[in-house]
N, C-alpha and C positions, 0 to 999 in steps of 0.2 A: 351360724345356726343353719342346719340343713333345712331346706324347704320341704314341707309335707308333700307326700305324693298326691297328685290330683286324683279325685274319685273317678272311677271308670264310668264311661257313658252308659246310661241305661239303654237297653234295647227297646226301640219304639215300636217294634213289630206287633206285639199284642194290642197296644193302643190303636195302631193304624188299622189292624184287622177289625177290631171291635167297632171303631168309628165308621169304617167303610161298610161293614155289614149293615149297621143301622142306617147309614146314609143311602146306600145303594138300594136296599130293600124298601126303605121308606119312600124314596123318590119313585121307585117302580110302582108301589101301591098308589101313590098320588097320581102318577101318570095314568094308571088303569082307571082310577076314579074319574079323572077328567074325561077320558075316552068314553066312560059310561054315562057322561052328562051330569056328574055330581059337582056341586060348587066346591072348588078347592082353591083356597087362597095361595098366592105365590106366583112363581113364573109360569108362563104358558107351556103348552105341551111340547113345542119344539125345543125350547131351552132345557126343559126338564128331561126330555128324552136324551139329549146330548150329554148332559151332566150325569144322568143315571148310567148311561153306557160307559162313559170314561171312568167314572169312579168305580164301577163294578170291576173293570179290567185293571185299571191302574192301582187301585187301593186294596182290592180283594183277591181277584183271581191270580194275578201275577205274584204278589207276595206269598200267597198260599203255595204257588208253584215253587218258590224258593225253598219252602219247607219240604215239599214232596220230593224234589230232585236232590235235596241234600242227602237223602238216603242213597241215591245213586252216585254220590261223590262230588256233586257240584256245590261248592261252598256258597252260602248265601252272603249278601253284602254285610259288611261290618256295621257297628252301631253308628259311626259318623256318616257313612254313606246312606244308611237307612234313615237317619234324621233328615238329611238333605232330600231324600226321596219323598218322605212323608210331607215335608214342606212343599215340594213341587206338586204332589197330588192335591194338597189343599188349594194351592194357587190355581192350578188348572181347573179344578172343579168350580171354584168361584168364578173363573173366567167363563166357563161353559154355561153356568147358570145365568150369568149376566147377559151374554150376547153371542154364544156359540164360539166359533173360531175368531179370536182376537189376539192382540199382543200378549195379554196376560195368559190366556189358555195355551197359546203356542209356546211361550217361554217355559211354562210349567211342563208341557209335553216334551220339550226338548231335553230337559233335565231327566225326566222319566225315561226317555229313550236312551240317553247316555248310560244310565244305570243298567237298563236291560242289556245293552250291548256288552258292557264290562262284565256283567254277571254271567252271561251265556257264552261268551267267546271261548273260554277254555274247553267247552264241549266239542269244538271243531276238531280237537285232537283225536276224537274217538269215532270218526266217520267210518272207519273200516272194522269197527268192533260192534258187538251187540250191545248197544248203549242208547238209552233214552236221551242222554245229555246231548248227543250229536243232533238228534231230531229237533230238540228244543233250540239249539244254537242256530240252526238254519232257519227255523221258523221266526226267531227273533230278528234275524238279519232281513228276512223277507218283509216282515212287518215294519222294520226301520225304513225300508225303501217306500213302503206304502203310506206311512204317516204324513210325510211332507206332501205327497201327491194328494192325499185326502184334504189337507188344509188348503192347498192352492185351488183345487177344483171346487171345493165347497164355497170358498169366498167368491169364486167366479159364478157360482150357480150352475156349474156344469153337471148335467145328469150322470156323467161317467163317474162322479164321486161315489154314488151308491154302489156301483160295481166294485170299485176299489175297496170300499168299506166292507163289503161282503167277503172279499178275499182276505182282507186284513183280519177280520174277526175269525174267519175259518182257520187261518194259520195259527192264531193265538190259541184257539180252542183245540184244534186237532193236533197241533204241533208242540204246544207248550203245556196247556192245562191238562189235557187228557194224558199225555205221557207222564206228567208229574203225579197225577193220581194213580196211574198204573205202577210207576216206579215206587211210590210209597207202599203200594200193596205187595211189592215184590214180584210183579208180573215180568215174564220173559220179554226182553227187548228185541227188536229187529236189528239187522245190520244197519248202522247209523245212516250210511249213504242211501240205502234202499228206502228206509223209512222216511228220510227227508225228501226223497224224490216223489214218493207216493203222496206225502203231505202237501208238497208244493203243487202237484198236479191237482189234488183234491180242492185246494183253495182257489186255484185258477178256474176250475170247473164250476164251483159254487158261486164265483164272482162274475166271471165273464163267459161261461159256457165251456170253453176249453176244447171243444171238438171231441173226436173219438179218443184221443190220447188222454185228454183231461178226464173223461168219463171212466176210462180204464184205470187211471190213477185214483179216482174217487172210489171205485169199487175195491181196488187194492188197499186203500187206506181203511175202508170199512172192515175188510178182512183182517188187516193188521191189528186194529184196535179191538175189534170184536173177539178175535181168537185170543189175544193177550188177556182180555178181561175174563173170558170164559175159563181159561186155564189158570188164572191167578188164585192164590189162597184167600178167596173172599167168601162171603156168605152166598147162599143160593140166590137170594134176591138181587144182590149186586152183580153176580155173574149174569143173571137174566137181563139186567139193565144194560150191561155192556154188550150182550148179544143183540139187543134191540138197537143199540147205537150202530153197531156194525151192519145189521140188516137194513136199517134205514138209509145208510150211506149207499149200500149196494143197490137198493131199490131206486134211490134217486138217480144213481148212475145209469140204471137200466131204463129210466124214464117212466117208472111205474108210480113214483110219487111226484105230483105236480110241483113245479118250482115257482109258481106265481105267489106274490106277496099275499098274505103274511105267513105262508107255510114255512119258508126258511127261517123266519123269526121264531116260529114255534119250535122248530127243530133245535135252534140255538139254545133257547131257554130250557128245553127238556134235557139236553145233553149237559149244559153247564150247571143247572140247578140240581140235576139228578145224579148220575154216577160220578161226575167230576167233583162237584162240591161235597157230596157224601164221602167220597174217597179221600178228600183232602182235609175235611173239617168235622165230620160227624163223629162224636165220641163213641168209643167201643162199648162203653157201659150202657148206651142207649140203642144197642143193636136191634132189639126187638121192635123199635119204632121206625127202622129204616123202611120196611115194606110199606106201611101206611103212608109215610111221607112220600116215597117214590110214586105211589098211586096218585096222591094229590098233585104232584108235579106233572104226571102224565095227563091228568084231566085238565090241568092248567094249560098245557101245550095244546090240547085238543080245542080248548076254548079260544086260544089265540088264533089257531088255524081255521076255526069254524067258519068265518065269513067266506072263505074260499071253497068250502065244502058244501055248505047248505045255507040258503037264505033264512035268517032268523034274527029278529031284532034284539034278542036277549044275549047275544054272544059277548058284548062288551061288559054287561053287568056280571055275567058268569065269570069272565076272566078276571074282573076286579075281585070278586068274592074268593075265587080260588087263589089268586095272587096274594090276597090278604092272609089266606090260610098258610101259604108257603112262608110268608114273612113271620107269622105267628109261631110257626114250628121252630124257626131259627131263634126267635126271641126266647122261647121256652128253653131251648138248648143252651143259649147264652146265660140265662138266669141260673140254670142248674149248674153250669160250669163255674159261674161266679160264686155260688154257694159252696161248691166243692173246694175251690181255691181258698175261700175265706175260712172254711173249716180246717184246711191243712195249715194255713197261717196261724190260726189260733192254737192248734195243737203244738206247733213248733214253739210258740211263745210261752206255752204252759210249763 
């Protein structure tokens, strides 16, 4: 008797994205509540911050980049690899929540890194073409070099770890997440090698200073992303958001935007939660709500940066309130999408 065919593996990506959305935004709001002095049960601010950062990038932004760059021709991981990846994300998040960098979180991060490299490597074939895939491939490789360095330096308590982290996050944001959002929008890509060079220089500048060449690369990266977003077939609000991203990078390169903490953290949140996440995940049917949401994100960034701009005791409470508003916005989007999917399923069954 012939053996029945095995059922195909279900794609875990929707569940991974939904879980990571809830987890990353929930931990972010809890962290903001702790910083505002509110009593929040659970891990302390240090462990919560580490888990929030890694879950946001591992479980949310990078998997969304798979979807965005799929439009540019970069195949996303298959179901079996995606299941291994989801398990590694869960493992690393648990490890970071428990005690930061440890054997569990490092093991999970190693699997995450291997999947990133396997996914992005084909993009290296397009370095001499106008292609976002090449920029993403180089950014992933640079980040792969940075991850072990962050782990080692963090366990030693070396202050240089924070500089490596800033470069690492900048490469992921400017070299993977932003290109994925722009690729999904159909934005014109730069020559791969040029875009990768500008992105690498920008990350070094934001992490270590980078000198005049680094600042030139940072300005060039701002021009690259800003011009691509402005000329893309997007709504007027989204084009304005990308223009502000490019302008912010250029002004930072010129020394007109201070770089002392927490201003870089504010810029990171505004770019990631704003045009990048909107471009990768905001439903087209809710286009009218993009503008109000992006305004909330801008105010949230201002509240994060506030302590470096003006002495006021209320910045932490304000950033908590606005951060909760950002999380609530995505919760409402998620509930609406769940209702739409349920309605479509019921109509198919009828």
